[in-house]
DRENVO-897649 format. One record per residue (C-alpha): residue number from 0; residue in three letters; x, y, z. Coordinates in nm, 4 decimals. Each point is the difference from the previous one (the first is absolute). Layout:
N
<site seq="NUM" type="ALA" east="X" north="Y" up="Z"/>
...
This chain:
341
<site seq="0" type="UNK" east="13.1091" north="11.3028" up="7.0916"/>
<site seq="1" type="UNK" east="-0.2200" north="0.2527" up="0.1490"/>
<site seq="2" type="UNK" east="-0.2763" north="-0.0934" up="0.2485"/>
<site seq="3" type="UNK" east="-0.3286" north="0.0435" up="-0.1153"/>
<site seq="4" type="UNK" east="-0.1588" north="0.3042" up="0.2115"/>
<site seq="5" type="UNK" east="-0.2621" north="-0.0515" up="0.2422"/>
<site seq="6" type="UNK" east="-0.3497" north="0.1367" up="-0.1050"/>
<site seq="7" type="UNK" east="-0.1073" north="0.2159" up="0.2790"/>
<site seq="8" type="UNK" east="-0.3472" north="-0.1212" up="0.1224"/>
<site seq="9" type="UNK" east="-0.2640" north="0.1734" up="0.1935"/>
<site seq="10" type="UNK" east="0.0899" north="-0.2341" up="0.2863"/>
<site seq="11" type="UNK" east="0.3573" north="0.1089" up="0.0054"/>
<site seq="12" type="UNK" east="-0.1535" north="0.3544" up="0.0523"/>
<site seq="13" type="UNK" east="-0.2729" north="-0.1231" up="0.3042"/>
<site seq="14" type="UNK" east="0.2954" north="-0.1504" up="0.1470"/>
<site seq="15" type="UNK" east="0.2213" north="0.2825" up="-0.0212"/>
<site seq="16" type="UNK" east="-0.2607" north="0.2504" up="0.1195"/>
<site seq="17" type="UNK" east="-0.1823" north="-0.2368" up="0.2746"/>
<site seq="18" type="UNK" east="-0.3403" north="0.0171" up="-0.1897"/>
<site seq="19" type="UNK" east="-0.1956" north="-0.2464" up="-0.1388"/>
<site seq="20" type="UNK" east="0.0179" north="-0.0828" up="-0.3820"/>
<site seq="21" type="UNK" east="-0.3346" north="0.0741" up="-0.0576"/>
<site seq="22" type="UNK" east="0.0377" north="0.3981" up="0.1392"/>
<site seq="23" type="UNK" east="0.3515" north="0.0001" up="-0.2539"/>
<site seq="24" type="UNK" east="-0.2566" north="-0.1118" up="-0.2847"/>
<site seq="25" type="UNK" east="-0.2516" north="0.3283" up="0.1081"/>
<site seq="26" type="UNK" east="0.1942" north="0.2122" up="-0.0174"/>
<site seq="27" type="UNK" east="0.1768" north="-0.0641" up="-0.2895"/>
<site seq="28" type="UNK" east="-0.2592" north="-0.0560" up="-0.2141"/>
<site seq="29" type="UNK" east="-0.2223" north="0.3073" up="0.1363"/>
<site seq="30" type="UNK" east="-0.2402" north="-0.2575" up="0.1426"/>
<site seq="31" type="UNK" east="-0.2125" north="0.0152" up="0.3271"/>
<site seq="32" type="UNK" east="0.1170" north="0.2233" up="0.3290"/>
<site seq="33" type="UNK" east="0.3879" north="0.0135" up="0.0723"/>
<site seq="34" type="UNK" east="0.1132" north="0.2423" up="0.2931"/>
<site seq="35" type="UNK" east="0.1856" north="0.2790" up="-0.2309"/>
<site seq="36" type="UNK" east="0.3051" north="-0.0221" up="0.1797"/>
<site seq="37" type="UNK" east="0.0056" north="-0.3713" up="-0.0416"/>
<site seq="38" type="UNK" east="-0.0833" north="0.0260" up="-0.3663"/>
<site seq="39" type="UNK" east="0.2971" north="0.2622" up="-0.0341"/>
<site seq="40" type="UNK" east="0.2232" north="-0.2149" up="0.1457"/>
<site seq="41" type="UNK" east="-0.1127" north="-0.3271" up="-0.1974"/>
<site seq="42" type="UNK" east="0.0166" north="0.1880" up="-0.3633"/>
<site seq="43" type="UNK" east="0.3085" north="0.2018" up="0.0824"/>
<site seq="44" type="UNK" east="0.1819" north="-0.3374" up="0.1029"/>
<site seq="45" type="UNK" east="-0.1228" north="-0.1765" up="-0.2771"/>
<site seq="46" type="UNK" east="0.1290" north="0.2492" up="-0.2457"/>
<site seq="47" type="UNK" east="0.3280" north="-0.0243" up="0.2005"/>
<site seq="48" type="UNK" east="-0.0095" north="-0.4230" up="-0.0723"/>
<site seq="49" type="UNK" east="-0.0721" north="0.0641" up="-0.3860"/>
<site seq="50" type="UNK" east="-0.3462" north="-0.1920" up="0.1140"/>
<site seq="51" type="UNK" east="-0.1760" north="-0.1345" up="-0.3044"/>
<site seq="52" type="UNK" east="-0.3693" north="-0.1771" up="0.0193"/>
<site seq="53" type="UNK" east="-0.0169" north="-0.3196" up="-0.0971"/>
<site seq="54" type="UNK" east="-0.2560" north="-0.0740" up="-0.3126"/>
<site seq="55" type="UNK" east="-0.0549" north="-0.3617" up="0.1388"/>
<site seq="56" type="UNK" east="-0.1363" north="0.1991" up="0.3165"/>
<site seq="57" type="UNK" east="-0.1876" north="0.2253" up="-0.1863"/>
<site seq="58" type="UNK" east="-0.1762" north="-0.2508" up="-0.1546"/>
<site seq="59" type="UNK" east="-0.1264" north="-0.1932" up="0.2951"/>
<site seq="60" type="UNK" east="-0.0668" north="0.3432" up="0.1843"/>
<site seq="61" type="UNK" east="-0.2940" north="-0.0011" up="-0.1941"/>
<site seq="62" type="UNK" east="-0.1858" north="-0.3731" up="0.0769"/>
<site seq="63" type="UNK" east="-0.3277" north="-0.0022" up="0.1734"/>
<site seq="64" type="UNK" east="-0.0106" north="-0.3902" up="0.0374"/>
<site seq="65" type="UNK" east="-0.1876" north="-0.1803" up="0.3342"/>
<site seq="66" type="UNK" east="0.2613" north="-0.2617" up="-0.0046"/>
<site seq="67" type="UNK" east="0.2408" north="-0.0679" up="0.2508"/>
<site seq="68" type="UNK" east="0.3164" north="-0.1825" up="-0.0778"/>
<site seq="69" type="UNK" east="0.0772" north="-0.2744" up="0.2861"/>
<site seq="70" type="UNK" east="0.3408" north="-0.1607" up="-0.0256"/>
<site seq="71" type="UNK" east="0.1000" north="-0.2629" up="0.3009"/>
<site seq="72" type="UNK" east="0.2264" north="-0.2880" up="0.0149"/>
<site seq="73" type="UNK" east="-0.2007" north="-0.2782" up="0.0385"/>
<site seq="74" type="UNK" east="-0.3889" north="-0.0601" up="-0.0131"/>
<site seq="75" type="UNK" east="-0.0176" north="-0.3209" up="0.1518"/>
<site seq="76" type="UNK" east="0.1777" north="0.1228" up="0.3271"/>
<site seq="77" type="UNK" east="-0.2940" north="0.0534" up="0.2195"/>
<site seq="78" type="UNK" east="0.1018" north="0.3340" up="0.1331"/>
<site seq="79" type="UNK" east="-0.0310" north="0.1481" up="-0.3198"/>
<site seq="80" type="UNK" east="-0.3080" north="-0.1635" up="-0.1177"/>
<site seq="81" type="UNK" east="-0.1476" north="0.1403" up="0.3433"/>
<site seq="82" type="UNK" east="0.1533" north="0.3372" up="-0.0985"/>
<site seq="83" type="UNK" east="-0.1232" north="-0.0204" up="-0.3248"/>
<site seq="84" type="UNK" east="-0.3593" north="-0.0551" up="0.1402"/>
<site seq="85" type="UNK" east="0.0016" north="0.2920" up="0.1860"/>
<site seq="86" type="UNK" east="0.1011" north="0.2105" up="-0.2866"/>
<site seq="87" type="UNK" east="-0.2478" north="-0.1383" up="-0.2126"/>
<site seq="88" type="UNK" east="-0.2719" north="0.0911" up="0.2372"/>
<site seq="89" type="UNK" east="0.1651" north="0.3342" up="0.0363"/>
<site seq="90" type="UNK" east="0.0121" north="0.0598" up="-0.3836"/>
<site seq="91" type="UNK" east="-0.3718" north="-0.1255" up="-0.0350"/>
<site seq="92" type="UNK" east="-0.1684" north="0.2206" up="0.2585"/>
<site seq="93" type="UNK" east="0.1850" north="0.3411" up="-0.2202"/>
<site seq="94" type="UNK" east="-0.0629" north="-0.1317" up="-0.3800"/>
<site seq="95" type="UNK" east="0.3681" north="-0.1475" up="-0.0528"/>
<site seq="96" type="UNK" east="0.1060" north="-0.3361" up="-0.1413"/>
<site seq="97" type="UNK" east="0.3201" north="-0.1408" up="0.0691"/>
<site seq="98" type="UNK" east="0.2874" north="-0.1541" up="-0.2441"/>
<site seq="99" type="UNK" east="0.1573" north="-0.2727" up="0.1451"/>
<site seq="100" type="UNK" east="0.3611" north="-0.1585" up="-0.0495"/>
<site seq="101" type="UNK" east="0.2479" north="-0.1753" up="0.1478"/>
<site seq="102" type="UNK" east="0.3767" north="0.0292" up="0.0164"/>
<site seq="103" type="UNK" east="0.0347" north="-0.3244" up="0.1150"/>
<site seq="104" type="UNK" east="0.3208" north="0.1510" up="0.2315"/>
<site seq="105" type="UNK" east="0.1921" north="0.0720" up="-0.3551"/>
<site seq="106" type="UNK" east="0.0632" north="0.3626" up="-0.0457"/>
<site seq="107" type="UNK" east="0.0426" north="-0.0249" up="-0.3378"/>
<site seq="108" type="UNK" east="-0.3938" north="-0.1327" up="-0.0180"/>
<site seq="109" type="UNK" east="-0.0718" north="0.3256" up="0.2353"/>
<site seq="110" type="UNK" east="0.1652" north="0.2185" up="-0.2522"/>
<site seq="111" type="UNK" east="-0.2327" north="-0.1771" up="-0.2986"/>
<site seq="112" type="UNK" east="-0.2949" north="0.0406" up="0.1816"/>
<site seq="113" type="UNK" east="0.0605" north="0.3521" up="0.0749"/>
<site seq="114" type="UNK" east="0.0269" north="0.0762" up="-0.3763"/>
<site seq="115" type="UNK" east="-0.3202" north="-0.2084" up="-0.0623"/>
<site seq="116" type="UNK" east="-0.1586" north="0.2567" up="0.2644"/>
<site seq="117" type="UNK" east="0.1194" north="0.2725" up="-0.1586"/>
<site seq="118" type="UNK" east="-0.1065" north="-0.1297" up="-0.3315"/>
<site seq="119" type="UNK" east="-0.3507" north="-0.0297" up="0.1240"/>
<site seq="120" type="UNK" east="-0.0190" north="0.3680" up="0.1320"/>
<site seq="121" type="UNK" east="-0.0781" north="-0.1169" up="0.3849"/>
<site seq="122" type="UNK" east="-0.0838" north="0.2951" up="0.2119"/>
<site seq="123" type="UNK" east="0.2375" north="-0.1015" up="0.2800"/>
<site seq="124" type="UNK" east="0.1819" north="-0.2975" up="0.1287"/>
<site seq="125" type="UNK" east="0.0114" north="-0.2108" up="0.3267"/>
<site seq="126" type="UNK" east="0.3121" north="-0.2313" up="0.0419"/>
<site seq="127" type="UNK" east="0.1948" north="-0.2009" up="0.1875"/>
<site seq="128" type="UNK" east="0.3556" north="-0.0624" up="-0.1073"/>
<site seq="129" type="UNK" east="0.1742" north="-0.3128" up="-0.0937"/>
<site seq="130" type="UNK" east="0.2655" north="-0.1483" up="0.1616"/>
<site seq="131" type="UNK" east="0.2395" north="0.0860" up="-0.2617"/>
<site seq="132" type="UNK" east="-0.0572" north="0.3399" up="0.0269"/>
<site seq="133" type="UNK" east="0.2717" north="0.2550" up="0.1066"/>
<site seq="134" type="UNK" east="-0.0065" north="0.2496" up="-0.1904"/>
<site seq="135" type="UNK" east="-0.3539" north="0.1782" up="-0.0937"/>
<site seq="136" type="UNK" east="0.0955" north="0.2483" up="-0.3211"/>
<site seq="137" type="UNK" east="-0.3177" north="-0.1734" up="-0.1735"/>
<site seq="138" type="UNK" east="-0.2452" north="0.1391" up="0.2677"/>
<site seq="139" type="UNK" east="0.1478" north="0.3318" up="-0.0211"/>
<site seq="140" type="UNK" east="-0.0640" north="-0.0041" up="-0.3781"/>
<site seq="141" type="UNK" east="-0.3380" north="-0.0573" up="0.1202"/>
<site seq="142" type="UNK" east="-0.0180" north="0.2381" up="0.2476"/>
<site seq="143" type="UNK" east="0.2039" north="0.2714" up="-0.2299"/>
<site seq="144" type="UNK" east="-0.3332" north="-0.0622" up="-0.2334"/>
<site seq="145" type="UNK" east="-0.2253" north="0.1533" up="0.2743"/>
<site seq="146" type="UNK" east="-0.1712" north="-0.3721" up="0.0609"/>
<site seq="147" type="UNK" east="0.0006" north="-0.0729" up="0.3502"/>
<site seq="148" type="UNK" east="0.1212" north="-0.3190" up="0.1693"/>
<site seq="149" type="UNK" east="-0.0839" north="-0.0992" up="0.3413"/>
<site seq="150" type="UNK" east="0.2096" north="-0.2797" up="0.1370"/>
<site seq="151" type="UNK" east="-0.1091" north="-0.2248" up="0.2881"/>
<site seq="152" type="UNK" east="0.2039" north="-0.2555" up="0.2098"/>
<site seq="153" type="UNK" east="0.3209" north="-0.0385" up="-0.2393"/>
<site seq="154" type="UNK" east="0.0605" north="0.3278" up="-0.0447"/>
<site seq="155" type="UNK" east="0.2902" north="0.2781" up="-0.1453"/>
<site seq="156" type="UNK" east="0.1495" north="0.2040" up="0.2577"/>
<site seq="157" type="UNK" east="0.1613" north="0.2409" up="-0.2584"/>
<site seq="158" type="UNK" east="-0.2969" north="0.0919" up="-0.2071"/>
<site seq="159" type="UNK" east="-0.2365" north="0.3039" up="0.1129"/>
<site seq="160" type="UNK" east="-0.3097" north="-0.2106" up="-0.0493"/>
<site seq="161" type="UNK" east="-0.2727" north="-0.1202" up="0.2435"/>
<site seq="162" type="UNK" east="0.0303" north="-0.3184" up="0.2228"/>
<site seq="163" type="UNK" east="-0.1913" north="-0.2155" up="0.1811"/>
<site seq="164" type="UNK" east="0.1975" north="-0.2215" up="0.2345"/>
<site seq="165" type="UNK" east="-0.0635" north="-0.2358" up="0.3082"/>
<site seq="166" type="UNK" east="0.2341" north="0.0718" up="0.3535"/>
<site seq="167" type="UNK" east="0.1864" north="-0.3153" up="-0.0820"/>
<site seq="168" type="UNK" east="0.2698" north="0.1899" up="0.2625"/>
<site seq="169" type="UNK" east="-0.2834" north="-0.0190" up="0.2615"/>
<site seq="170" type="UNK" east="-0.1448" north="-0.3011" up="-0.1459"/>
<site seq="171" type="UNK" east="0.3304" north="-0.2014" up="0.0266"/>
<site seq="172" type="UNK" east="0.0752" north="0.1494" up="0.3605"/>
<site seq="173" type="UNK" east="-0.3331" north="-0.1157" up="0.1565"/>
<site seq="174" type="UNK" east="0.0654" north="-0.4122" up="-0.1347"/>
<site seq="175" type="UNK" east="0.3311" north="0.0112" up="0.1235"/>
<site seq="176" type="UNK" east="-0.0881" north="0.1651" up="0.3273"/>
<site seq="177" type="UNK" east="-0.2929" north="-0.2182" up="0.0342"/>
<site seq="178" type="UNK" east="0.2922" north="-0.3288" up="-0.0080"/>
<site seq="179" type="UNK" east="0.1849" north="0.2040" up="0.2394"/>
<site seq="180" type="UNK" east="-0.2747" north="-0.0341" up="0.2430"/>
<site seq="181" type="UNK" east="-0.0800" north="-0.3371" up="-0.0533"/>
<site seq="182" type="UNK" east="0.3969" north="-0.0726" up="0.0928"/>
<site seq="183" type="UNK" east="0.1231" north="-0.0692" up="-0.2852"/>
<site seq="184" type="UNK" east="0.4008" north="0.1380" up="-0.0023"/>
<site seq="185" type="UNK" east="0.1183" north="-0.1316" up="-0.3313"/>
<site seq="186" type="UNK" east="-0.2456" north="0.1264" up="-0.2664"/>
<site seq="187" type="UNK" east="0.0824" north="-0.0429" up="-0.3821"/>
<site seq="188" type="UNK" east="-0.1192" north="0.2107" up="-0.2420"/>
<site seq="189" type="UNK" east="-0.0720" north="-0.1216" up="-0.3463"/>
<site seq="190" type="UNK" east="0.0016" north="0.3131" up="-0.2342"/>
<site seq="191" type="UNK" east="-0.0430" north="0.0808" up="-0.3897"/>
<site seq="192" type="UNK" east="0.2230" north="0.2064" up="-0.1835"/>
<site seq="193" type="UNK" east="0.1468" north="0.3067" up="0.1577"/>
<site seq="194" type="UNK" east="-0.0140" north="0.1931" up="-0.3105"/>
<site seq="195" type="UNK" east="-0.3788" north="0.0558" up="0.1090"/>
<site seq="196" type="UNK" east="-0.0477" north="0.2377" up="0.2333"/>
<site seq="197" type="UNK" east="-0.2972" north="-0.1867" up="0.1535"/>
<site seq="198" type="UNK" east="0.2104" north="-0.2838" up="0.0839"/>
<site seq="199" type="UNK" east="0.2526" north="0.2299" up="0.1220"/>
<site seq="200" type="UNK" east="-0.2212" north="0.1635" up="0.2534"/>
<site seq="201" type="UNK" east="-0.1073" north="-0.3466" up="0.1239"/>
<site seq="202" type="UNK" east="0.3966" north="-0.0836" up="0.0813"/>
<site seq="203" type="UNK" east="0.0423" north="0.3336" up="0.1446"/>
<site seq="204" type="UNK" east="-0.2889" north="-0.0313" up="0.2175"/>
<site seq="205" type="UNK" east="0.1107" north="-0.3951" up="0.0833"/>
<site seq="206" type="UNK" east="0.3259" north="0.1355" up="0.1167"/>
<site seq="207" type="UNK" east="-0.1365" north="0.3053" up="0.2174"/>
<site seq="208" type="UNK" east="-0.2356" north="-0.2766" up="0.2111"/>
<site seq="209" type="UNK" east="0.3021" north="-0.1850" up="0.0738"/>
<site seq="210" type="UNK" east="0.2091" north="0.2823" up="0.1013"/>
<site seq="211" type="UNK" east="-0.3234" north="0.1193" up="0.2307"/>
<site seq="212" type="UNK" east="0.0336" north="-0.3258" up="0.1864"/>
<site seq="213" type="UNK" east="0.3853" north="0.0191" up="-0.0131"/>
<site seq="214" type="UNK" east="0.0534" north="-0.3311" up="-0.2196"/>
<site seq="215" type="UNK" east="0.3227" north="0.0081" up="-0.1922"/>
<site seq="216" type="UNK" east="-0.0955" north="0.0432" up="-0.4096"/>
<site seq="217" type="UNK" east="0.1211" north="-0.3185" up="-0.1645"/>
<site seq="218" type="UNK" east="0.0533" north="0.0316" up="-0.3677"/>
<site seq="219" type="UNK" east="0.0335" north="-0.3802" up="0.0092"/>
<site seq="220" type="UNK" east="-0.3932" north="-0.0145" up="0.0829"/>
<site seq="221" type="UNK" east="-0.1170" north="0.2335" up="-0.2946"/>
<site seq="222" type="UNK" east="-0.0461" north="-0.1930" up="-0.3573"/>
<site seq="223" type="UNK" east="-0.0736" north="0.2536" up="-0.2746"/>
<site seq="224" type="UNK" east="-0.1311" north="-0.1770" up="-0.2728"/>
<site seq="225" type="UNK" east="0.0200" north="0.1522" up="-0.3846"/>
<site seq="226" type="UNK" east="-0.3407" north="-0.0640" up="-0.1314"/>
<site seq="227" type="UNK" east="-0.3631" north="-0.1375" up="0.1400"/>
<site seq="228" type="UNK" east="0.0248" north="-0.2833" up="-0.2221"/>
<site seq="229" type="UNK" east="0.1269" north="-0.3716" up="0.0801"/>
<site seq="230" type="UNK" east="0.1039" north="0.0578" up="0.3290"/>
<site seq="231" type="UNK" east="0.1730" north="-0.2829" up="0.1628"/>
<site seq="232" type="UNK" east="-0.1431" north="-0.0317" up="0.3120"/>
<site seq="233" type="UNK" east="0.2208" north="-0.3323" up="0.1397"/>
<site seq="234" type="UNK" east="0.3106" north="0.1955" up="-0.0881"/>
<site seq="235" type="UNK" east="-0.0445" north="0.2886" up="0.1748"/>
<site seq="236" type="UNK" east="-0.1287" north="-0.2346" up="0.3113"/>
<site seq="237" type="UNK" east="0.3094" north="-0.1633" up="-0.0697"/>
<site seq="238" type="UNK" east="0.2028" north="0.2988" up="0.0239"/>
<site seq="239" type="UNK" east="-0.1983" north="0.1586" up="0.3350"/>
<site seq="240" type="UNK" east="0.0675" north="-0.3181" up="0.1937"/>
<site seq="241" type="UNK" east="0.3275" north="-0.0169" up="0.0006"/>
<site seq="242" type="UNK" east="0.0706" north="0.3697" up="0.1474"/>
<site seq="243" type="UNK" east="0.1900" north="-0.0525" up="0.3373"/>
<site seq="244" type="UNK" east="-0.3391" north="0.1204" up="0.2377"/>
<site seq="245" type="UNK" east="-0.2618" north="-0.1975" up="-0.0344"/>
<site seq="246" type="UNK" east="-0.2637" north="0.1328" up="-0.2335"/>
<site seq="247" type="UNK" east="-0.3455" north="0.1084" up="0.1557"/>
<site seq="248" type="UNK" east="-0.2007" north="0.2262" up="-0.2340"/>
<site seq="249" type="UNK" east="-0.0481" north="0.0949" up="-0.3269"/>
<site seq="250" type="UNK" east="-0.1671" north="0.3048" up="-0.1975"/>
<site seq="251" type="UNK" east="-0.0376" north="-0.1439" up="-0.3629"/>
<site seq="252" type="UNK" east="-0.0791" north="0.2531" up="-0.2491"/>
<site seq="253" type="UNK" east="-0.3294" north="-0.1017" up="-0.1089"/>
<site seq="254" type="UNK" east="-0.2307" north="-0.2616" up="0.0898"/>
<site seq="255" type="UNK" east="0.0660" north="-0.2672" up="-0.2637"/>
<site seq="256" type="UNK" east="0.3753" north="-0.0327" up="0.1326"/>
<site seq="257" type="UNK" east="-0.1110" north="-0.0083" up="0.3621"/>
<site seq="258" type="UNK" east="-0.2375" north="-0.2864" up="-0.0697"/>
<site seq="259" type="UNK" east="0.2595" north="-0.2027" up="-0.2012"/>
<site seq="260" type="UNK" east="0.2402" north="0.0637" up="0.2955"/>
<site seq="261" type="UNK" east="-0.2317" north="-0.1248" up="0.2701"/>
<site seq="262" type="UNK" east="-0.0760" north="-0.3475" up="-0.2665"/>
<site seq="263" type="UNK" east="0.3618" north="-0.0475" up="-0.0091"/>
<site seq="264" type="UNK" east="0.0746" north="0.0639" up="0.3864"/>
<site seq="265" type="UNK" east="-0.2472" north="-0.2314" up="0.0887"/>
<site seq="266" type="UNK" east="0.1254" north="-0.2560" up="-0.2037"/>
<site seq="267" type="UNK" east="0.3058" north="0.0307" up="0.1473"/>
<site seq="268" type="UNK" east="-0.1471" north="-0.0301" up="0.3493"/>
<site seq="269" type="UNK" east="-0.0339" north="0.3384" up="0.1157"/>
<site seq="270" type="UNK" east="-0.2921" north="0.1326" up="0.2390"/>
<site seq="271" type="UNK" east="-0.1516" north="0.3158" up="-0.1640"/>
<site seq="272" type="UNK" east="-0.0131" north="0.2613" up="0.2163"/>
<site seq="273" type="UNK" east="0.1649" north="-0.1668" up="0.2928"/>
<site seq="274" type="UNK" east="0.3573" north="-0.0518" up="-0.1613"/>
<site seq="275" type="UNK" east="0.0092" north="0.2470" up="-0.2990"/>
<site seq="276" type="UNK" east="-0.3254" north="0.2677" up="-0.0055"/>
<site seq="277" type="UNK" east="-0.0765" north="0.0818" up="-0.3690"/>
<site seq="278" type="UNK" east="-0.1054" north="0.3800" up="-0.1174"/>
<site seq="279" type="UNK" east="-0.1464" north="0.0397" up="-0.3808"/>
<site seq="280" type="UNK" east="-0.1241" north="0.3167" up="-0.1684"/>
<site seq="281" type="UNK" east="-0.3045" north="0.0856" up="-0.2405"/>
<site seq="282" type="UNK" east="-0.2533" north="-0.2217" up="0.2144"/>
<site seq="283" type="UNK" east="-0.0893" north="-0.2288" up="-0.2925"/>
<site seq="284" type="UNK" east="-0.3489" north="-0.1896" up="0.0414"/>
<site seq="285" type="UNK" east="0.1881" north="-0.3616" up="0.0618"/>
<site seq="286" type="UNK" east="0.1947" north="0.1295" up="0.2953"/>
<site seq="287" type="UNK" east="-0.2803" north="0.0059" up="0.1993"/>
<site seq="288" type="UNK" east="-0.0547" north="-0.3643" up="-0.0412"/>
<site seq="289" type="UNK" east="0.3162" north="-0.1721" up="-0.0059"/>
<site seq="290" type="UNK" east="0.1313" north="-0.1433" up="0.2986"/>
<site seq="291" type="UNK" east="0.1096" north="0.1626" up="0.2246"/>
<site seq="292" type="UNK" east="-0.2068" north="0.2816" up="-0.1424"/>
<site seq="293" type="UNK" east="0.2818" north="0.3133" up="-0.1173"/>
<site seq="294" type="UNK" east="0.0516" north="0.3043" up="0.1625"/>
<site seq="295" type="UNK" east="0.0734" north="0.2375" up="-0.2581"/>
<site seq="296" type="UNK" east="-0.0418" north="0.3897" up="-0.1019"/>
<site seq="297" type="UNK" east="-0.2999" north="0.1210" up="-0.1757"/>
<site seq="298" type="UNK" east="0.0921" north="0.1480" up="-0.2875"/>
<site seq="299" type="UNK" east="-0.2692" north="0.2845" up="-0.1097"/>
<site seq="300" type="UNK" east="0.0111" north="-0.0678" up="-0.3901"/>
<site seq="301" type="UNK" east="-0.3436" north="0.0789" up="-0.0795"/>
<site seq="302" type="UNK" east="0.0467" north="0.3656" up="0.1979"/>
<site seq="303" type="UNK" east="0.3222" north="0.0338" up="-0.1735"/>
<site seq="304" type="UNK" east="-0.1532" north="-0.0650" up="-0.3596"/>
<site seq="305" type="UNK" east="-0.3093" north="0.2623" up="0.0755"/>
<site seq="306" type="UNK" east="0.2019" north="0.2762" up="0.1298"/>
<site seq="307" type="UNK" east="0.2518" north="-0.0269" up="-0.2846"/>
<site seq="308" type="UNK" east="-0.3331" north="0.0200" up="-0.2340"/>
<site seq="309" type="UNK" east="-0.1301" north="0.2526" up="0.2039"/>
<site seq="310" type="UNK" east="0.2999" north="0.2178" up="-0.0185"/>
<site seq="311" type="UNK" east="0.0822" north="-0.0373" up="-0.3545"/>
<site seq="312" type="UNK" east="-0.3676" north="0.0804" up="-0.1188"/>
<site seq="313" type="UNK" east="0.0827" north="0.3369" up="0.2085"/>
<site seq="314" type="UNK" east="0.2626" north="0.0675" up="-0.2149"/>
<site seq="315" type="UNK" east="-0.1375" north="-0.0782" up="-0.2712"/>
<site seq="316" type="UNK" east="-0.3083" north="0.2598" up="0.0579"/>
<site seq="317" type="UNK" east="0.2190" north="0.2592" up="0.1604"/>
<site seq="318" type="UNK" east="0.2697" north="0.0908" up="-0.1449"/>
<site seq="319" type="UNK" east="0.1872" north="0.1790" up="0.3117"/>
<site seq="320" type="UNK" east="-0.1112" north="-0.2482" up="0.2041"/>
<site seq="321" type="UNK" east="0.3554" north="-0.0706" up="0.2292"/>
<site seq="322" type="UNK" east="0.1862" north="-0.3009" up="0.0322"/>
<site seq="323" type="UNK" east="-0.0806" north="-0.2255" up="0.2510"/>
<site seq="324" type="UNK" east="0.1653" north="-0.2577" up="0.1957"/>
<site seq="325" type="UNK" east="-0.2859" north="-0.2029" up="0.2028"/>
<site seq="326" type="UNK" east="0.1532" north="-0.2518" up="0.2789"/>
<site seq="327" type="UNK" east="-0.2770" north="-0.2615" up="0.1131"/>
<site seq="328" type="UNK" east="0.0264" north="-0.2273" up="0.2991"/>
<site seq="329" type="UNK" east="0.0299" north="-0.3523" up="0.0012"/>
<site seq="330" type="UNK" east="-0.1183" north="-0.2440" up="0.3147"/>
<site seq="331" type="UNK" east="0.1408" north="-0.2845" up="0.1654"/>
<site seq="332" type="UNK" east="-0.2243" north="-0.3047" up="-0.0058"/>
<site seq="333" type="UNK" east="0.1279" north="-0.2003" up="0.2554"/>
<site seq="334" type="UNK" east="-0.1112" north="-0.4236" up="-0.0105"/>
<site seq="335" type="UNK" east="0.1632" north="-0.3092" up="0.1506"/>
<site seq="336" type="UNK" east="0.3284" north="0.0040" up="-0.2215"/>
<site seq="337" type="UNK" east="0.1608" north="0.2417" up="0.2416"/>
<site seq="338" type="UNK" east="-0.1639" north="-0.0359" up="0.3834"/>
<site seq="339" type="UNK" east="0.2245" north="-0.1456" up="0.2123"/>
<site seq="340" type="UNK" east="-0.1430" north="0.1224" up="0.3030"/>
């Protein structure tokens, strides 16, 4: 049985020649300004690879929509709802509407949402990938149609597309260094799925903070959770409290997990932060009102949303707008849950 031949796309050409997909498109369609040398190189390579335009892409290229498609994992997640607020504000200021859908952490639903966006002829897409997404051909098809995509928070490293993220490595590093400065030496890290780049970056920040303080890395103190749902905090704590060297610090994946940890530790008779210091992530509103108030990383979700929308509208309005990679800084909000001084 013969294997089906891969259809050469403008993304393939762009990767091979190290140029943007929009440059390839303009060179092949006699549209816009491309340097003669670059244009000749693109045309020659396309001819050599027997490139054929995708009729679906040509049809989509003609749209003049003022609608931006947004696909996020979960609207009820406060991080994503804050990001949506930032997108909405910028879109309103510039005469665009948002068409919002959620993947529910399912790659199948993500693909359905994407198809629906294309049927509605959106001018561009902003998305944060689902937990199940580990290949990106559905997004590549959209990019081949010259519909721009901006990824935010959870991004694809492999696609030629703009990205807006926070510095997860630095955020994690600062959180763990803070615990170390408070005298903690056996610090657990409760992390999300390592399939996502932001979780991998936080794990690296955790490890390198330990190295900086000559603390051996102990894999028994790292709990990787398979999802953000139905987290069994009592079972996690039971395992961590059995570790040979006495647990004295925890850096949690988010504030809600951190708050539940505080609740269960207090029930067991532990004093926070004297026995175990706790740091969360996201700075949820409730974090300042619990006892003790929670130290946490302020994740700039609103700024991420606004910047994502700003970059996407630039892509929509300017065909030659270059691919952007924006990194937005977070800050550590120090409260009583970690202050052992």
